[in-house]
C-alpha positions as CSV (number, residue, x, y, z in Angstrom):
1,M,-5.9,-25.5,46.1
2,S,-5.7,-29.2,45.2
3,A,-9.0,-31.0,44.7
4,R,-9.9,-33.4,47.5
5,R,-12.0,-36.5,47.2
6,T,-13.5,-38.6,50.1
7,T,-13.0,-42.4,49.7
8,R,-13.6,-45.4,51.9
9,V,-10.9,-48.0,51.4
10,A,-11.6,-51.7,51.0
11,A,-9.2,-54.4,52.3
12,S,-6.1,-54.7,50.2
13,L,-2.4,-55.3,50.3
14,A,0.3,-53.3,48.5
15,V,4.0,-53.0,48.3
16,V,4.9,-49.4,48.6
17,C,7.8,-47.9,46.6
18,L,10.6,-46.3,48.7
19,L,12.3,-43.1,48.1
20,G,16.0,-42.8,48.9
21,L,17.4,-39.8,50.8
22,S,19.4,-38.2,48.1
23,G,19.3,-40.6,45.1
24,C,16.8,-41.1,42.4
25,Q,15.1,-44.2,41.2
26,D,14.2,-45.5,37.8
27,D,10.5,-45.1,37.1
28,A,9.8,-46.8,33.8
29,A,6.2,-47.7,34.8
30,T,3.4,-46.3,32.7
31,P,0.9,-43.9,34.4
32,S,-1.6,-46.8,34.8
33,D,1.1,-48.8,36.6
34,D,2.1,-45.9,38.9
35,P,-0.8,-43.7,40.0
36,D,1.7,-41.1,41.3
37,R,3.1,-40.5,37.8
38,V,1.4,-37.9,35.6
39,V,4.2,-36.6,33.3
40,L,3.5,-33.2,32.0
41,E,6.1,-32.1,29.4
42,P,6.0,-29.2,29.4
43,P,4.1,-28.7,32.6
44,A,0.6,-27.4,32.1
45,D,0.1,-23.7,33.0
46,G,-1.1,-23.6,36.6
47,A,-1.0,-27.3,37.0
48,G,-0.8,-28.7,40.5
49,H,-1.7,-27.3,43.9
50,T,-2.0,-23.5,43.8
51,H,-3.2,-20.8,46.1
52,A,-4.8,-17.5,45.3
53,P,-3.1,-14.5,46.9
54,G,-3.9,-14.4,50.6
55,Q,-5.6,-17.8,50.5
56,D,-4.4,-20.1,53.3
57,D,-4.4,-23.9,53.7
58,P,-7.1,-25.5,55.8
59,T,-6.5,-25.6,59.5
60,T,-3.7,-28.0,60.6
61,V,-4.2,-30.0,63.8
62,G,-0.9,-31.3,65.3
63,D,2.7,-30.8,64.2
64,G,4.0,-34.4,64.0
65,T,5.6,-34.4,67.5
66,T,2.8,-36.1,69.4
67,T,0.8,-39.3,69.0
68,S,-2.5,-37.5,69.6
69,A,-4.1,-34.2,68.5
70,G,-7.6,-32.9,68.1
71,G,-9.1,-36.1,69.4
72,Y,-7.2,-38.3,66.9
73,R,-4.5,-40.8,68.0
74,L,-1.9,-43.2,66.5
75,D,-2.2,-46.7,67.8
76,G,-0.3,-50.0,67.4
77,V,2.7,-48.4,65.6
78,R,5.2,-51.1,64.4
79,L,8.3,-50.6,62.3
80,P,10.5,-53.2,60.6
81,R,12.7,-54.8,63.3
82,G,15.7,-55.2,61.0
83,T,17.6,-53.2,58.4
84,D,18.8,-55.9,56.1
85,G,16.0,-55.4,53.6
86,P,12.3,-54.4,53.3
87,G,10.1,-55.1,56.2
88,G,6.5,-54.5,57.2
89,L,5.2,-51.5,59.1
90,S,1.7,-51.0,60.4
91,F,-0.4,-48.6,62.5
92,R,-4.0,-47.4,63.0
93,V,-5.5,-44.0,63.4
94,L,-8.1,-43.8,66.1
95,G,-10.9,-41.2,65.7
96,R,-12.6,-39.0,68.2
97,D,-14.9,-41.9,69.2
98,G,-11.9,-44.1,70.0
99,Q,-12.6,-46.4,67.1
100,P,-10.3,-46.9,64.0
101,L,-10.8,-44.1,61.5
102,R,-11.8,-45.5,58.1
103,D,-13.0,-42.5,56.2
104,Y,-10.6,-40.0,54.8
105,T,-10.5,-37.2,52.3
106,E,-8.0,-37.4,49.5
107,E,-5.2,-34.8,49.6
108,Q,-2.6,-34.5,46.9
109,T,-4.0,-37.7,45.3
110,K,-3.6,-39.8,48.5
111,L,-5.7,-40.6,51.5
112,L,-2.8,-40.6,53.8
113,H,0.9,-39.5,53.5
114,L,3.3,-41.4,55.7
115,Y,6.8,-40.2,56.6
116,L,9.7,-42.0,58.3
117,V,12.6,-39.9,59.4
118,R,15.6,-40.7,61.6
119,S,16.3,-38.3,64.5
120,D,19.5,-37.0,62.7
121,L,17.5,-36.4,59.5
122,A,19.9,-38.5,57.5
123,V,17.3,-41.1,56.6
124,F,13.9,-40.0,55.1
125,R,11.1,-42.0,53.5
126,H,7.8,-40.8,52.1
127,L,5.3,-43.7,51.7
128,H,1.7,-44.2,50.8
129,P,0.4,-47.2,52.8
130,T,-2.7,-49.2,52.2
131,M,-5.6,-49.4,54.6
132,A,-7.3,-52.7,55.4
133,A,-11.0,-53.1,56.2
134,D,-10.3,-52.9,60.0
135,G,-8.6,-49.5,59.7
136,T,-5.0,-50.9,59.8
137,W,-2.6,-49.1,57.5
138,S,0.4,-51.1,56.2
139,A,3.4,-50.7,53.9
140,R,6.8,-52.2,53.2
141,A,9.8,-50.1,54.2
142,D,13.6,-50.5,53.8
143,L,15.2,-48.1,56.3
144,G,18.7,-49.2,55.5
145,S,20.1,-48.4,59.0
146,P,19.0,-48.7,62.7
147,G,18.3,-45.6,64.9
148,D,15.7,-43.6,66.5
149,Y,12.9,-42.9,64.1
150,R,9.7,-40.9,64.0
151,L,6.7,-42.1,62.0
152,I,4.4,-39.2,60.9
153,A,0.9,-39.7,59.5
154,D,-0.5,-36.7,57.5
155,F,-4.3,-37.0,56.6
156,V,-7.6,-35.3,56.4
157,P,-10.6,-37.0,58.1
158,A,-13.7,-37.2,56.0
159,G,-16.2,-34.5,56.8
160,T,-13.6,-32.0,58.1
161,E,-11.5,-29.3,56.6
162,S,-8.5,-29.9,58.9
163,T,-5.3,-31.6,58.1
164,V,-4.2,-33.8,61.0
165,I,-0.5,-34.5,61.6
166,L,0.4,-37.2,64.2
167,G,3.8,-38.6,65.1
168,A,5.2,-41.6,67.0
169,D,8.8,-42.3,68.1
170,V,10.0,-45.8,67.5
171,T,13.6,-47.2,67.8
172,V,14.9,-49.7,65.3
173,P,17.5,-51.7,67.3
174,G,21.2,-51.8,66.2
175,Q,24.4,-49.9,66.4
176,W,24.4,-46.4,64.8
177,Q,26.0,-43.0,65.0
178,P,24.2,-39.8,64.2
179,D,25.2,-38.2,60.9
180,R,26.3,-34.6,61.4
181,E,26.9,-33.8,57.7
182,Q,24.8,-31.0,56.1
183,P,23.0,-31.7,52.9
184,T,24.8,-30.7,49.7
185,G,21.6,-29.8,47.8
186,D,22.2,-32.3,45.0
187,D,21.8,-36.0,44.3
188,G,24.4,-36.3,41.6
189,V,21.9,-35.4,38.9
190,L,19.8,-32.5,40.1
191,K,20.6,-29.5,42.2
192,V,18.1,-27.7,44.5
193,R,18.9,-24.4,46.2
194,V,16.8,-22.0,48.3
195,D,16.4,-18.5,46.8
196,G,16.2,-16.1,49.8
197,S,14.6,-17.2,53.0
198,G,11.2,-18.1,54.3
199,T,9.2,-16.0,56.8
200,V,7.1,-16.8,59.8
201,G,3.4,-16.4,59.2
202,P,0.2,-18.0,57.8
203,D,0.7,-16.8,54.2
204,G,4.5,-16.9,53.5
205,R,6.3,-17.6,50.3
206,L,9.5,-19.7,49.7
207,R,11.3,-20.0,46.4
208,L,13.3,-23.0,45.4
209,V,15.5,-23.4,42.3
210,V,15.8,-26.8,40.7
211,S,18.4,-27.3,38.0
212,S,20.8,-29.6,36.3
213,L,24.3,-29.8,37.8
214,D,25.4,-27.2,35.2
215,D,22.7,-24.8,36.3
216,R,20.3,-25.3,33.5
217,P,16.5,-25.3,33.9
218,V,14.8,-28.7,33.9
219,T,11.4,-29.9,32.7
220,L,9.4,-31.1,35.7
221,G,6.8,-33.8,35.5
222,S,4.0,-34.1,38.1
223,Y,4.3,-35.9,41.4
224,L,1.2,-36.4,43.5
225,G,-0.6,-33.9,41.3
226,A,1.8,-31.1,41.7
227,A,5.2,-29.9,40.2
228,A,6.9,-30.8,43.5
229,H,6.3,-32.2,46.9
230,V,8.2,-30.6,49.8
231,S,8.1,-31.6,53.5
232,G,10.6,-30.9,56.2
233,F,11.6,-30.5,59.8
234,R,12.9,-27.7,62.0
235,T,16.5,-28.5,62.9
236,D,16.9,-26.2,65.9
237,G,16.5,-27.3,69.5
238,D,18.1,-29.8,71.8
239,D,15.7,-32.6,71.4
240,P,15.6,-34.1,67.9
241,R,12.3,-35.9,68.8
242,G,10.6,-32.5,69.2
243,R,11.3,-31.3,65.6
244,T,8.2,-29.8,64.1
245,F,7.0,-31.3,60.8
246,V,6.2,-28.8,58.0
247,H,4.5,-29.4,54.6
248,V,4.5,-26.7,52.0
249,H,2.5,-26.5,48.8
250,P,3.4,-25.2,45.3
251,Y,2.1,-21.8,44.4
252,G,1.5,-21.4,40.7
253,A,3.4,-23.1,37.8
254,P,7.2,-23.5,37.6
255,E,9.1,-20.7,35.9
256,D,12.4,-20.9,34.0
257,G,15.1,-18.6,35.5
258,E,18.6,-17.8,34.5
259,D,20.1,-20.7,36.6
260,G,17.3,-23.2,36.9
261,T,13.6,-23.8,37.2
262,V,12.0,-21.7,39.9
263,L,9.2,-23.0,42.2
264,T,7.3,-20.8,44.6
265,F,5.7,-22.4,47.7
266,H,3.0,-21.3,50.1
267,T,4.3,-21.7,53.7
268,T,2.8,-21.5,57.2
269,F,6.0,-21.5,59.3
270,E,5.2,-20.9,63.0
271,K,8.8,-20.6,64.3
272,A,11.9,-19.0,62.9
273,G,15.1,-21.1,62.5
274,D,16.7,-23.6,60.1
275,Y,14.6,-26.3,58.4
276,R,15.7,-29.4,56.6
277,L,13.5,-29.7,53.5
278,F,13.1,-32.8,51.4
279,V,12.3,-31.7,47.9
280,Q,10.7,-34.4,45.7
281,V,10.5,-33.7,41.9
282,R,10.1,-35.9,38.8
283,V,12.4,-35.2,35.9
284,G,12.6,-37.4,32.8
285,G,10.5,-40.1,34.5
286,L,12.8,-40.3,37.5
287,L,11.7,-39.4,41.0
288,H,14.4,-37.4,42.9
289,T,14.5,-36.6,46.6
290,V,17.0,-33.9,47.4
291,P,17.5,-32.5,51.0
292,V,18.3,-28.8,51.4
293,T,18.4,-26.4,54.4
294,A,16.2,-23.3,54.4
295,R,16.4,-20.4,56.9
296,V,13.1,-19.0,58.1
297,A,13.2,-15.4,59.5
298,G,11.1,-14.1,62.3
299,P,8.3,-11.6,61.9
């Protein structure tokens, strides 16, 4: 399991790097310039977030569909009002005492992971905002298009072993049409496919295969202290705002297969159905975000 570290954040400002839905971005920064970048070539044996057999993640409070859970609440959520370039977003997390939460435990190298996703799942952003002294989190985001969005905050309050996942729905004004296209599983450079299916339960396994376009294994760098970062949403159901957020963790080191690099993930799916997964990996210094669809079978 990944190491956690409790930190109290001083006031600061930062511009947060955006991840496109299916493209990749040049990341020529050195590790000291980019704290997310720890390139392992080849990846160290057992590097990243792992689980021993039968070992579960800490308890999760909330599923990203509500603004409050377990006594914690999102407050003052603001998204950029336009889509013609980067704009500011901000929010606070209120603790069980009703005051802004300021103490967090680091998870996967960050105090808080922030996700922005449009209701049709065609726009996805994974950000790492900065917290000011008054407990306000802020970042810069370029959404690219208007629509109905959900902001999801994923964090571990200091002094607890629970991951809290809160979500708030916000509309970015403007004309837009839902995108009904299914993901192709590649971004023009890398391919990602699901090997088999996931299963409902607290200690499931899901296998993903990452490869070049001609089905060759790739050398994975490290992103957020692991070989890959995968988050997603259940796509079933009539109300897109009720889509459950899921976050899965790598289990063990990557393995080279016949048609790509195989990653195994520990899962805790609670419901069967189809899930849109956003797979983030770093190859050759470039960070890729590739959407794929995974089927999760019932017990």
